[in-house]
Structure formats: structure tokens, C-alpha cells
N, C-alpha and C positions, 0 to 999 in steps of 0.2 A: 846563813844559819837562821836568821829571823824569818826569812821567807818560808823556810821549811816548817817552822813552828806554826805560822799562820795557815799554811796549806794543811797541816795535820789537824788543826782545829776545825777546818772547813768540812772534814769528813764525819764529824760528830753527829750522831742521829739519836734523837730522843724517841724511845718506843712508847707510843700511846695505845698499843693494842693489848697489852697484858691485862688479863682479868676482865676483858670486855667481850660481849657477845659478838660473834662474827656474822650475825643476822641483823639486817636493818629493821629497826622497830617500826618504821613507817611503811615500807614496801614489802617487808617480810621476804627478802631475798638475801642470798649469801653475798658478803662483801669481800673485796680483795684488799690485801695489804699493799699500800703504796707509800713511797717516800715523798713528802710534801715540804715545800720551803717554809721556814719560820721567818716572818717579817718583824724586824726590830725597828724601833723608832716610833714617833708619834704618827698614828694612822690618820688618813684623811676622812673625817666623819662628815660626809656630805649627805644630802637627802637620799641618794641611791643606796649608799652604804647602810643608812639607818633602816630603810625600807627592806633591803635584802636581809639584814639582821633580824628583823621582826618576822620574816617569812621562813628563815632557815630552820628553826626548831620544829616547825609543824610540817613543812613540805620537803625539805632537802637537808636534813641534819648531817648527812655523810657525803656531801657533794665533792669534797676534796678542796675546799676553799683554804688557801694558805693560812696558817696559824699566826696570831699576833703574839709576839714574844715579849712585849713590854717596851717601855720607852728607853730603858738603859741598854745600850749596846756594849757587849763585852766579848772579847775574843774567846773566852772560855765557854760561852753559851753555845748550845747546839745550833746548827744552821738548817737542819732538816728534822722532820718528825715522821716516824713510821705510823701511819694512820690506816683505819679501815674505811674504804671508800665504796659506796654503793652506785652501781651504774644507773639505777633508776633515779637516785637523788641527783646525779649529774644531768640526766635528761630533764628532770623537773627544774633544775637551776637554769639550763639553757632556755627552756620555755619561759621561765620567769624573766630572764634577761631580755628576751625578744619582746615579751608583752610590755615590760617596763620601758624599753626603748621606743616601742610603737606609741605608747601613751605620753612619754616625757621627752623623747628625743634621745639619740645615741650619745654616750659620753664623749667628751672632747679629749 
């Protein structure tokens, strides 16, 4: 019975698309709704993560990077979020990752 309760919680999805434009403000293209994982716990803030965070808002704000749900993990929290994702933002993120890896080395 407990297992069923946990499985039921795992299907919870937070909708982050309501009231938001479906057009990417950076690339001016239509975005798709996609379900993305929400990561709970203390994130690994390394140099790559900080650099990517600084570039995200200007270059690829809708790349579909998993959301950070906070440090407190609770079975009641949603496991996924419905988000608007831009194909051009995803392309920009791939290019940013390649350039970063070329300059700093690939992540281990």
C-alpha cells in the first residue's frame, strides 16, 4: 500500500506554462510544452554551473534545463514540471556546452 502512495506521488506535475507566452523572447519562435524533471536536494554549484547560469537568461532561457526544487525533499512535492521549451534555446545550450568543454575540458 505504501508503494502505491509513492508511485502516485511520482506522477504529480507542476504546470509552469499557465499565463506565459508560448513565444521565446530571445529567438522569437514558438515553444513546445514538455515535461521536465524537478531536482530536489542541494545542487552542485561548480564553475560550469555558475557560468551556465550566467548565460541562461540572455542566450537560452527556455532550453529545458531541469528545475531546482529546493533543498527539502518531500514525497508531496511534484517530480516533474510542464515547461515551455524552445528548440533554438536548446541549440544555443548545446553550442554553449561544446564551447565551454573545448575551453575548460569536458565534465567528469
